[in-house]
C-alpha positions, 0 to 999 in steps of 0.5 A: 500499499505504501508504494501505491501513494506517492504523493507527499501528502498521502504517501504512508511513508510519511518523511515528517516526524511530527505526522503519524506514520504506521510504518515508522511506528512498527520499526520502533515497536520492533526495535523496542522489543530487541532493546538488549540489541545495541545494533539492528540490521535494517532493510527496505524494499521495493525502491529505486535506490539511485536516480540510475536505478532502472528497477526497484532494489529487491531489498537494501539496507537502510544504513545504505552500506551493504557492508554495514547494514546496522543502525543503531538501536536508539529511537532518534538515529532510527528516526532519523535514518528512516527519514533520511532513506525516504528522502533518498529513495524513489518508491515504485512498483512492482515491489516483490517480496521473494528476495526478501524473505529468502534473505531472511530465511 
């Protein structure tokens, strides 16, 4: 659903931290359940990660580093990384979850 609404005011991936965002809330809730971990691997999917991309990336690290996909597990850092990645990518279709599920399997 998030990639089907591209307007800034209607996108489910809201960049503005003062506005509600169910995706951000879910990420923070999951991070809180792993509060004993200092760093978490965080990935996105279904977006063009650069202007030269012709197809959406099936999976990409939110840290923007394949060598270090970890993000410090504190709310402020997670919110900043989430906001930053949304500013840097272009959400697009189709979204293919198979590579993401295979990666975590």
